[in-house]
C-alpha positions as CSV (number, residue, x, y, z in Angstrom):
1,M,80.8,124.1,102.3
2,L,81.2,125.1,98.6
3,D,85.0,125.9,99.5
4,A,85.2,122.6,101.8
5,L,83.8,120.6,98.5
6,R,86.1,122.4,96.3
7,S,89.2,121.8,98.5
8,A,87.8,118.1,98.7
9,G,88.0,117.9,95.1
10,W,84.3,118.1,94.4
11,R,83.8,119.6,91.0
12,N,80.4,120.6,89.1
13,Y,78.1,119.5,92.2
14,S,74.3,119.6,91.6
15,L,71.3,118.0,93.0
16,F,68.2,117.1,91.4
17,V,64.8,116.3,92.9
18,R,61.8,114.8,91.2
19,G,58.1,115.4,92.4
20,D,57.9,112.2,94.2
21,G,61.0,112.8,96.3
22,L,63.9,110.9,94.3
23,L,66.8,112.7,94.8
24,I,70.0,112.4,92.3
25,G,73.1,113.9,93.0
26,Y,76.0,114.7,90.4
27,L,79.5,115.4,91.1
28,E,83.0,115.4,89.3
29,T,85.9,114.0,91.3
30,D,89.3,112.4,90.5
31,D,88.7,109.9,93.1
32,F,85.5,109.8,94.7
33,D,86.4,107.7,97.7
34,A,89.2,110.3,98.4
35,A,86.8,113.4,98.0
36,Q,84.1,112.0,100.1
37,E,86.6,111.0,103.0
38,A,88.2,114.6,102.6
39,M,84.4,116.2,103.0
40,A,83.7,113.7,106.1
41,R,86.7,115.3,107.8
42,T,85.2,118.9,107.7
43,Q,83.4,120.2,110.3
44,V,81.0,122.1,107.8
45,N,80.0,119.1,106.2
46,D,79.4,117.5,109.9
47,R,77.3,120.3,110.8
48,W,75.3,120.1,107.3
49,Q,74.9,116.3,107.9
50,R,73.1,116.9,111.4
51,E,70.8,120.1,109.9
52,M,69.8,117.4,106.6
53,A,69.2,114.5,108.9
54,T,65.8,115.6,109.4
55,F,65.2,115.5,105.6
56,F,67.0,112.2,105.2
57,G,66.6,110.3,108.1
58,A,70.2,109.6,108.5
59,R,73.7,110.9,107.6
60,A,73.0,111.3,103.7
61,D,76.9,111.1,103.2
62,T,77.1,107.4,104.5
63,S,73.9,106.4,102.8
64,L,74.9,107.2,99.3
65,V,74.1,104.6,96.5
66,L,76.2,105.1,93.2
67,L,74.8,104.6,90.1
68,E,76.8,103.1,87.2
69,E,77.4,105.0,84.3
70,V,76.2,103.7,80.9
71,F,76.5,106.0,78.1
72,H,78.9,109.2,78.2
73,L,79.0,111.1,74.8
74,D,82.1,112.7,74.8
């Protein structure tokens, strides 16, 4: 999975979970749409999505909600 993510252009990928179940994912990429499409074409992603559907109730990669960045200290 890690090799597939890197090959698809995902960098610095992290998941955070709060006690009530709120899950936030973070990643860096030059082109989010292209990176997501590249992952969608991999067999490892398809296997992972099927296995994780138990926890998410559906394919997690099709139910992402993007958050708007409101501050970046750089």
